[in-house]
C-alpha positions as CSV (number, residue, x, y, z in Angstrom):
1,M,141.0,91.5,104.2
2,S,137.8,93.6,104.7
3,A,136.7,96.0,102.0
4,V,137.0,99.8,102.5
5,A,133.8,101.4,103.6
6,R,132.4,104.4,101.7
7,D,129.7,106.9,102.2
8,A,127.5,105.3,99.6
9,V,124.8,102.6,99.0
10,L,125.6,98.9,98.6
11,P,123.2,96.6,96.8
12,L,123.0,93.2,98.6
13,D,121.2,90.0,97.5
14,K,119.8,88.8,100.8
15,P,119.5,85.0,100.9
16,E,116.5,83.2,102.4
17,G,116.9,82.7,106.2
18,P,118.6,85.7,107.8
19,T,116.7,88.8,108.7
20,S,117.4,92.2,107.1
21,H,119.1,93.2,110.4
22,D,121.3,90.1,110.2
23,V,122.5,91.3,106.8
24,V,123.2,94.8,108.1
25,A,125.3,93.2,110.9
26,V,127.3,91.2,108.3
27,V,128.0,94.4,106.4
28,R,129.1,96.2,109.6
29,R,131.6,93.5,110.4
30,A,132.9,93.1,106.8
31,L,133.4,96.9,106.2
32,G,134.4,97.9,109.7
33,E,131.7,100.6,109.7
34,R,129.2,101.1,112.4
35,R,126.9,103.4,110.4
36,V,125.0,100.9,108.3
37,G,121.3,100.7,107.7
38,H,118.9,99.2,105.1
39,T,116.1,100.9,103.2
40,G,113.3,98.3,103.2
41,T,112.8,95.1,105.3
42,L,112.6,91.7,103.7
43,D,111.1,88.9,105.7
44,P,113.5,86.1,106.7
45,F,111.9,83.6,104.2
46,A,112.2,86.2,101.4
47,S,115.3,86.8,99.3
48,G,116.5,89.5,96.9
49,L,117.6,93.1,96.7
50,L,118.4,95.0,99.9
51,L,119.8,98.5,99.4
52,V,122.2,99.0,102.3
53,C,123.3,102.6,103.2
54,V,126.9,102.9,104.6
55,G,128.5,105.8,106.4
56,R,127.0,109.2,105.9
57,A,124.7,107.7,103.3
58,T,122.6,106.3,106.1
59,R,121.1,109.9,106.1
60,L,119.6,109.0,102.6
61,A,117.6,106.0,103.9
62,Q,114.3,108.0,104.2
63,Y,114.6,109.1,100.6
64,L,115.2,105.6,99.2
65,S,112.6,103.6,101.2
66,G,109.7,105.0,99.3
67,M,110.7,103.7,95.8
68,D,108.6,101.2,94.0
69,K,109.5,97.5,94.5
70,T,109.4,94.6,92.1
71,Y,109.0,91.0,93.2
72,E,108.7,87.4,91.8
73,A,106.4,85.4,94.1
74,T,104.6,82.1,94.4
75,A,101.2,81.7,96.1
76,R,99.8,78.3,97.1
77,L,96.1,78.0,96.7
78,G,94.0,75.9,99.1
79,V,95.8,76.7,102.3
80,A,95.5,79.9,104.4
81,T,97.9,80.7,107.2
82,D,97.8,83.2,110.0
83,T,100.9,85.0,108.8
84,E,99.8,84.8,105.1
85,D,103.1,83.1,104.3
86,R,104.7,79.7,104.7
87,E,106.0,80.5,108.2
88,G,102.6,80.6,109.8
89,E,100.1,78.2,111.2
90,V,97.4,76.8,108.9
91,V,94.0,78.4,109.6
92,G,92.1,77.1,106.7
93,E,92.2,74.5,103.9
94,S,90.2,73.8,100.8
95,E,90.3,71.3,97.9
96,G,88.5,73.9,95.7
97,W,91.8,74.8,94.1
98,R,91.5,71.7,92.0
99,G,88.8,73.3,89.9
100,V,90.4,76.8,89.6
101,T,91.2,77.8,86.0
102,V,93.7,80.2,84.5
103,A,90.9,82.5,83.4
104,E,89.6,82.7,87.0
105,V,93.1,83.5,88.3
106,D,93.5,86.2,85.7
107,A,90.2,87.7,86.7
108,A,91.0,87.6,90.4
109,L,94.4,89.3,89.7
110,D,92.7,92.0,87.7
111,G,90.8,93.0,90.8
112,L,94.1,93.5,92.7
113,R,95.7,95.9,90.2
114,G,95.9,99.6,90.3
115,D,95.1,101.9,93.3
116,I,93.6,99.6,95.9
117,L,92.9,99.4,99.6
118,Q,94.9,96.7,101.2
119,R,94.5,95.2,104.7
120,P,98.0,94.7,106.1
121,P,98.8,91.3,107.7
122,R,98.2,90.8,111.4
123,F,101.8,89.6,111.7
124,S,103.4,92.8,110.4
125,A,105.4,95.8,111.7
126,K,102.4,98.1,111.4
127,K,102.0,100.0,114.6
128,I,98.9,99.8,116.9
129,E,99.2,102.5,119.6
130,G,103.0,102.5,119.2
131,E,103.4,98.7,119.3
132,A,104.1,96.4,116.3
133,A,101.0,94.4,115.3
134,H,103.0,91.2,115.2
135,R,103.9,91.5,118.9
136,R,100.2,91.8,119.8
137,A,99.2,89.0,117.5
138,R,101.8,86.6,119.0
139,R,100.3,87.4,122.4
140,G,97.0,86.1,121.1
141,E,95.3,89.5,120.9
142,D,92.6,90.2,118.4
143,V,94.6,92.4,116.0
144,R,92.5,94.5,113.5
145,L,94.4,96.7,111.1
146,E,92.7,99.3,108.9
147,S,93.1,99.0,105.1
148,V,95.6,101.4,103.6
149,P,95.9,102.8,100.0
150,V,98.6,101.1,97.9
151,T,99.3,101.0,94.2
152,V,99.9,97.7,92.3
153,H,101.4,99.0,89.0
154,E,101.9,95.5,87.6
155,L,100.6,92.1,88.6
156,V,101.4,89.5,85.9
157,L,100.7,85.7,86.0
158,T,104.0,84.0,85.3
159,S,103.2,80.4,86.0
160,F,100.1,78.2,86.7
161,E,100.9,74.8,88.2
162,P,98.0,74.2,90.6
163,P,98.0,74.6,93.5
164,D,100.9,77.0,92.9
165,V,100.5,80.3,91.1
166,G,103.5,82.4,90.1
167,V,103.3,86.2,89.7
168,R,105.5,89.2,89.0
169,V,104.6,92.3,91.1
170,R,105.6,95.9,90.8
171,C,104.1,97.9,93.5
172,S,104.4,101.0,95.7
173,S,106.3,101.0,98.9
174,G,104.3,99.6,101.8
175,T,102.5,97.0,99.7
176,Y,102.4,93.5,101.3
177,V,102.8,90.8,98.6
178,R,101.7,88.1,101.1
179,S,98.5,90.1,101.5
180,L,98.1,90.0,97.7
181,A,98.4,86.2,97.9
182,R,95.8,86.2,100.7
183,D,93.4,88.3,98.7
184,L,93.9,86.2,95.6
185,G,92.9,83.1,97.6
186,E,89.9,84.9,99.0
187,A,88.8,86.1,95.6
188,L,88.9,82.6,94.3
189,G,87.1,81.2,97.4
190,V,89.9,78.7,98.2
191,G,92.3,80.6,100.4
192,A,96.1,81.0,99.7
193,H,99.4,81.9,101.3
194,L,102.8,83.0,100.0
195,T,105.5,80.3,99.6
196,R,108.2,82.2,97.8
197,L,109.1,85.9,97.6
198,R,112.1,87.4,95.8
199,R,112.6,91.1,95.4
200,T,114.2,91.7,92.0
201,A,114.3,95.5,91.9
202,V,114.0,98.7,94.0
203,G,113.3,101.6,91.8
204,S,115.7,101.4,88.9
205,F,118.2,99.2,90.8
206,G,118.1,95.4,90.0
207,V,119.2,92.4,92.0
208,D,121.5,91.3,89.1
209,D,124.0,94.0,90.1
210,A,123.9,93.1,93.8
211,L,126.5,91.3,95.9
212,A,126.0,88.2,97.9
213,P,127.0,88.5,101.6
214,D,129.9,86.2,100.9
215,D,131.3,88.7,98.3
216,L,131.9,91.4,101.0
217,D,135.5,90.3,101.6
218,D,136.3,90.8,97.9
219,Q,137.4,94.4,97.7
220,A,137.3,94.6,93.9
221,R,133.7,93.3,93.8
222,V,132.6,95.7,96.5
223,A,134.3,98.6,94.8
224,A,132.5,97.8,91.6
225,A,129.1,97.6,93.3
226,W,129.0,100.9,95.2
227,I,126.2,103.3,94.2
228,D,127.2,106.9,94.9
229,P,124.7,109.0,96.7
230,L,123.7,111.2,93.7
231,R,123.0,108.1,91.6
232,A,121.1,106.5,94.5
233,L,118.8,109.5,94.5
234,G,118.4,109.7,90.7
235,H,114.7,109.3,91.1
236,L,114.4,112.7,92.7
237,P,114.4,116.1,90.9
238,R,117.9,117.6,90.6
239,V,119.3,121.1,90.4
240,D,123.0,121.7,89.5
241,V,124.6,124.4,91.4
242,D,127.8,126.5,91.3
243,G,130.5,126.8,93.9
244,A,128.9,129.8,95.5
245,A,125.7,127.9,96.0
246,V,127.7,125.0,97.5
247,A,129.0,127.3,100.1
248,D,125.6,128.6,100.9
249,L,124.1,125.1,101.1
250,G,127.0,124.0,103.3
251,H,126.0,126.6,105.8
252,G,122.4,125.6,105.7
253,R,121.3,128.6,103.7
254,A,118.5,128.3,101.1
255,I,119.2,129.2,97.4
256,P,117.0,130.2,94.5
257,V,116.3,127.6,91.8
258,E,114.5,127.4,88.5
259,G,112.7,124.6,86.7
260,I,111.8,122.4,89.7
261,A,108.2,122.2,90.8
262,D,107.3,122.9,94.4
263,G,106.7,120.0,96.8
264,G,108.6,116.8,97.7
265,P,112.4,116.2,98.1
266,A,115.0,117.2,95.5
267,T,118.8,117.1,95.2
268,A,121.4,119.7,94.7
269,A,124.6,118.6,92.9
270,H,127.9,120.2,91.9
271,E,130.1,118.6,89.3
272,G,128.4,115.2,89.6
273,T,128.6,115.1,93.4
274,L,125.6,115.3,95.8
275,V,125.7,118.5,97.8
276,A,122.4,118.4,99.6
277,V,118.9,117.0,99.8
278,G,116.2,119.4,100.5
279,E,112.8,120.7,99.5
280,V,111.7,123.3,96.9
281,R,109.2,125.9,97.9
282,D,108.4,129.1,96.0
283,A,111.4,128.6,93.7
284,T,113.7,128.2,96.7
285,F,115.8,125.1,97.6
286,R,115.9,124.6,101.3
287,P,118.5,122.1,102.4
288,R,117.6,119.3,104.9
289,R,120.6,117.0,104.6
290,V,124.0,118.5,103.6
291,F,126.7,116.3,102.2
292,A,129.3,118.6,100.7
293,H,130.7,122.0,101.8
294,G,132.2,124.8,99.9
C-alpha cells in the first residue's frame, strides 16, 4: 500500500546510479502525487541527501535550494577526466602522485577554502546562451565557462591513501565538489578527478534521517520522516502573526512587522503553521507564497 502524500518535504537518501529525476519519479509513483520536485541535483554517480518537495510544498523549492551543502568525497590523484569525475574520459595522467605528501595536500586544500572563484565543469548544467554546457560539450564544442564566486566553509582532509584523498566539504549552494577535486590535482601538479561523492547534509538536515527509496511503501516510516513546511524553512527569519494577519496574508495583503531586517525571504507563521513566505521591506511583510488562509 502506498503512503499518503502530504504538503511537506521528504528527505530521501539517493543511491548511486539513478538520476535525481529518477528518484522524483519513484516518489510520484509511491505517493500517488504528481506535484513532486527536488531542491538540488545529485549526479547519478553520487549518493546522499535529496530534499524532495511534495504537493503544495513544491512552492518552497526556491527557498530550500540555496542552503549550504555538506559532502564526503574521494579524489584520485594522477588521473584527470573531461567530466572531472569517474564517469568521464581520461584526459591526463601522471605518476607524480607517488611523491605527494600529506603536508602538500593540506597546503593545496588551504588554497581552496573560504570565498573563492571556481570554474564550473564543462560537463555541467550551467547555461551558455540558454543551453546547458554539458550538451555543447558532448557535441564537441569548445566550452568555456566563467569562474563564479562560491564559499567553501569547511574542507577537511579525512583520509590519505595515495592515490586517493578523502575530504569533508561544507560549501555554499552552487559549488562543484568535482571542480574542487580538479583544482586540488592542478595545485599539486598531478591532476585529479572525483571517484566518490556523498551528500550528508543540506542546511541543518542530515542524511541519517532520510528514507531509502525502498522505504516509500512503509507508511509508518514515511509518516515519521516528513518535514513540515515551517520546519523546512527554519533557516529563514520568522514572524509570528495573529488570526487577523492570517486573513490579510491569505488575501495577499502586506502586514506590518517588527524585529526583522529588510532584505531576503522570511516566513510568517501562526500557531506553528506556515502561513506565507514573503519579503520584508520598510518593516512591512509582503507575501509571495501563501500557504494558509484565515
